[in-house]
C-alpha positions as CSV (number, residue, x, y, z in Angstrom):
1,X,0.0,0.0,0.0
2,X,2.9,2.4,0.8
3,X,4.3,1.8,-2.7
4,X,1.0,3.0,-4.2
5,X,0.9,6.1,-2.1
6,X,4.5,6.9,-2.9
7,X,3.9,6.5,-6.6
8,X,0.8,8.6,-6.6
9,X,2.6,11.4,-4.7
10,X,5.5,11.3,-7.1
11,X,3.6,11.0,-10.4
12,X,0.0,12.2,-10.0
13,X,0.1,14.9,-7.2
14,X,2.3,17.2,-9.2
15,X,-0.2,17.0,-12.1
16,X,-3.0,17.8,-9.7
17,X,-1.1,20.8,-8.5
18,X,-0.7,21.9,-12.1
19,X,-4.5,21.8,-12.4
20,X,-4.8,24.1,-9.3
21,X,-5.4,21.6,-6.6
22,X,-3.8,22.3,-3.2
23,X,-3.8,20.2,0.0
24,X,-2.0,17.2,1.3
25,X,-2.4,13.6,0.2
26,X,-5.0,12.1,0.2
27,X,-7.2,15.3,0.3
28,X,-7.1,18.1,-2.2
29,X,-9.1,21.2,-2.9
30,X,-9.2,23.8,-5.7
31,X,-10.7,27.2,-4.7
32,X,-12.9,28.9,-7.2
33,X,-14.7,32.2,-6.9
34,X,-17.9,30.8,-5.4
35,X,-17.1,27.1,-5.0
36,X,-14.5,24.7,-3.8
37,X,-13.7,21.6,-5.9
38,X,-12.7,18.7,-3.7
39,X,-10.8,15.6,-4.6
40,X,-9.7,12.6,-2.4
41,X,-8.2,9.2,-2.8
42,X,-9.8,6.3,-1.1
43,X,-8.0,3.0,-0.9
44,X,-9.3,-0.6,-1.0
45,X,-9.7,-1.7,2.6
46,X,-8.2,-5.1,1.8
47,X,-4.8,-3.7,1.0
48,X,-4.8,-4.6,-2.7
49,X,-3.3,-1.3,-3.8
50,X,-6.4,-0.4,-5.7
51,X,-8.0,3.0,-5.2
52,X,-10.9,5.3,-6.2
53,X,-10.9,9.1,-6.6
54,X,-13.9,10.9,-5.4
55,X,-14.9,14.5,-6.3
56,X,-17.3,16.9,-4.6
57,X,-18.2,20.6,-4.8
58,X,-19.0,22.9,-1.8
59,X,-19.8,26.5,-1.5
60,X,-17.1,28.9,-0.3
61,X,-16.8,29.8,3.4
62,X,-17.5,27.7,6.4
63,X,-19.5,24.6,5.5
64,X,-22.1,22.9,7.8
65,X,-22.5,19.2,7.2
66,X,-25.8,17.4,7.1
67,X,-25.1,16.3,10.7
68,X,-24.6,19.9,11.9
69,X,-20.7,20.1,12.2
70,X,-19.2,23.4,10.9
71,X,-16.0,22.9,8.9
72,X,-13.7,25.7,7.7
73,X,-13.2,25.6,3.9
74,X,-9.5,24.9,4.3
75,X,-10.3,21.7,6.2
76,X,-13.2,20.5,4.1
77,X,-12.8,17.1,2.4
78,X,-15.0,15.0,0.1
79,X,-16.0,12.8,3.0
80,X,-17.8,15.8,4.6
81,X,-20.3,16.0,1.8
82,X,-23.2,13.7,0.9
83,X,-23.1,14.3,-2.8
84,X,-20.0,13.1,-4.5
85,X,-18.9,11.5,-7.7
86,X,-16.4,8.7,-8.2
87,X,-14.0,9.6,-11.0
88,X,-14.6,7.3,-14.0
89,X,-17.5,5.5,-12.4
90,X,-20.0,3.9,-14.7
91,X,-23.6,3.5,-13.9
92,X,-24.1,0.5,-11.6
93,X,-20.4,0.2,-10.8
94,X,-17.2,1.9,-9.6
95,X,-13.9,2.7,-11.3
96,X,-11.0,1.3,-9.4
97,X,-7.5,2.3,-10.4
98,X,-4.2,0.5,-9.9
99,X,-0.7,1.6,-10.5
100,X,0.1,-1.8,-12.0
101,X,1.4,-2.5,-14.5
102,X,2.5,1.1,-15.4
103,X,2.0,4.1,-13.3
104,X,2.3,6.5,-16.3
105,X,-0.7,4.8,-18.0
106,X,-2.7,5.1,-14.8
107,X,-1.8,8.8,-14.4
108,X,-2.7,9.5,-18.0
109,X,-6.1,7.8,-17.6
110,X,-6.9,9.6,-14.4
111,X,-5.9,13.0,-15.9
112,X,-8.0,12.4,-19.0
113,X,-11.0,11.4,-16.8
114,X,-10.5,14.4,-14.5
115,X,-10.3,16.9,-17.4
116,X,-13.4,15.4,-19.1
117,X,-16.0,13.7,-17.0
118,X,-14.6,15.0,-13.7
119,X,-14.6,18.6,-14.9
120,X,-18.1,18.1,-16.2
121,X,-19.3,17.0,-12.8
122,X,-17.5,19.8,-11.0
123,X,-18.9,22.4,-13.4
124,X,-22.4,21.1,-13.1
125,X,-22.4,22.0,-9.4
126,X,-21.4,25.7,-9.9
């Protein structure tokens, strides 16, 4: 599992930063004028090295969760919101990613999905 995290930090996180995301692994946010785009990595609980990427959108400023907890926008994560989208998910299933066999192919796939379907989801919430 540590290998996966290390590879993602080395190869994917710099690309996320180029797209304007800030934060620390596994939680990232991109501040827009009126919204915050959130992105997080969630790993397979069985330690297979597979992971999903979830996206969410929140309004700027302090956010109050559905259970009444107020969270500053700089601390907000995807997990704090009820409405989220798994990057690359198809109807009726999930999109699990793996760094095997080649991390560069996985990074390319993730970036393509983020800039197309992911961006469409993020924009639809603005």
